[in-house]
C-alpha positions in Angstrom: 111.8 115.6 149.9 111.0 119.2 149.1 111.9 121.1 146.0 113.9 124.2 146.9 114.3 127.1 144.6 117.9 126.0 144.0 116.9 122.5 142.9 114.1 123.9 140.6 116.6 126.2 138.8 119.1 123.4 138.4 116.2 121.1 137.1 115.2 123.8 134.5 118.8 124.3 133.4 119.6 120.6 133.0 116.2 119.9 131.4 116.9 122.6 128.8 120.3 121.1 128.0 118.6 117.8 127.2 119.7 115.8 130.1 117.6 112.7 131.0 115.5 112.6 134.1 117.8 109.9 135.6 120.8 112.1 135.0 119.1 115.1 136.5 118.1 113.1 139.6 121.6 111.9 140.0 123.1 115.4 139.7 120.7 117.1 142.0 120.8 114.2 144.5 118.2 113.0 147.0 115.4 112.7 144.4 114.1 110.0 142.1 113.8 110.0 138.4 110.0 110.0 138.7 110.2 113.1 141.0 112.1 114.9 138.3 109.6 113.9 135.6 106.7 115.0 137.8 108.2 118.4 138.7 109.1 119.0 135.0 105.5 118.2 134.1 104.1 120.6 136.8 106.5 123.3 135.7 105.2 122.8 132.1 108.7 122.3 130.8 108.7 121.3 127.1 108.3 117.6 126.4 111.5 115.9 125.3 111.3 114.6 121.8 114.3 112.7 120.7 114.9 112.8 117.0 117.2 110.5 115.1 120.0 112.4 113.5 120.9 111.0 110.1 124.6 110.7 109.7 124.5 110.7 105.9 121.9 110.8 103.2 123.8 108.3 101.2 121.7 105.4 100.3 118.5 107.2 101.2 117.5 107.8 97.7 118.4 104.3 96.7 116.2 102.8 99.4 113.3 105.0 98.2 113.8 103.8 94.7 113.8 100.2 95.8 110.7 100.6 97.8 108.9 102.3 94.9 110.0 99.8 92.4 108.6 96.8 94.3 105.0 96.3 93.4 103.0 96.2 96.6 100.0 94.0 96.4 97.3 94.7 98.9 94.9 92.2 100.4 92.2 93.2 97.8 94.5 92.6 94.8 95.6 89.2 96.1 92.1 87.9 95.8 91.1 89.9 92.7 93.0 87.4 90.5 90.9 84.6 92.0 87.7 86.3 91.2 88.6 86.7 87.5 89.4 83.0 87.3 86.2 81.0 86.8 87.5 77.5 86.2 87.5 75.7 89.6 88.3 72.1 89.8 85.5 69.8 90.8 84.8 69.0 94.4 86.5 66.0 95.8 84.4 65.1 98.9 86.6 63.8 101.8 85.9 62.8 105.4 88.0 64.2 108.2 90.3 61.2 108.3 91.1 61.5 104.6 92.2 65.2 104.7 95.9 66.0 104.1 97.8 69.3 104.1 97.0 69.8 100.4 93.2 69.3 100.7 90.7 72.1 101.1 89.3 72.0 104.6 86.0 73.9 103.9 83.2 72.1 105.7 80.0 71.3 103.7 76.9 70.5 105.6 76.4 70.2 109.3 78.8 67.9 111.4 75.8 66.1 112.9 74.5 65.0 109.5 75.6 61.8 107.8 76.1 63.7 104.5 78.7 66.0 106.1 82.1 66.2 104.3 85.0 68.6 103.4 85.5 70.2 100.0 88.7 68.2 99.2 89.9 70.3 96.3 93.6 71.1 96.2 94.3 74.0 98.5 96.5 77.0 97.7 99.9 77.2 99.2 99.9 78.6 102.7 96.1 78.4 102.9 93.7 75.8 104.2 91.2 76.4 101.4 90.9 76.1 97.6 90.5 79.1 95.4 86.7 79.2 95.6 86.5 78.9 99.3 89.3 81.5 99.8 86.9 84.0 98.3 84.4 83.2 101.0 86.9 83.0 103.9 88.9 86.2 103.2 86.8 89.2 102.3 88.6 92.4 101.3 88.8 95.0 104.0 86.7 98.1 103.9 83.7 96.6 102.2 80.8 96.7 104.6 77.4 95.3 103.8 75.0 98.2 103.4 71.7 97.9 105.0 69.2 98.3 102.1 66.0 98.2 104.2 65.5 99.9 107.5 64.2 97.3 109.9 61.1 98.3 111.9 61.9 98.7 115.6 59.4 97.0 117.9 57.3 99.2 120.1 58.7 97.8 123.4 62.3 98.7 122.3 61.2 102.3 121.5 59.9 102.5 125.1 63.1 101.2 126.6 65.2 103.7 124.6 63.1 106.7 125.7 63.2 105.7 129.4 
């Protein structure tokens, strides 16, 4: 398939009117949708940006007011209330077989040790852990641990970097 001058002018005309590549290919005939897109790209025709035309603005302000009136609690704020609270219930050590859906499943110790157990406190709704262990498990986003001391780089690594 070759692009004749006639086909190129028809492409430019239809493209400018906002026709889709499939429609243009069908009108011109004998070419594929991808061929139309490729030629339009090579001709540097403007990219088509479809914008949604709002039929009315009615209800737009109401939806904005509703969005603004609902308090949005970020991840950090959800756990801030837990940090303030200092009264945690005592640990209720449980073995794996004793755990239920309301038990904190935070492991304590190493599984190979005989003293290994799970926290067993009552877990919060929709979480596997109690209040205390939620603070460990879910750290707020954005807080990265800062390196306070610069570690000394061994001599052999310096040599590798410079090579």
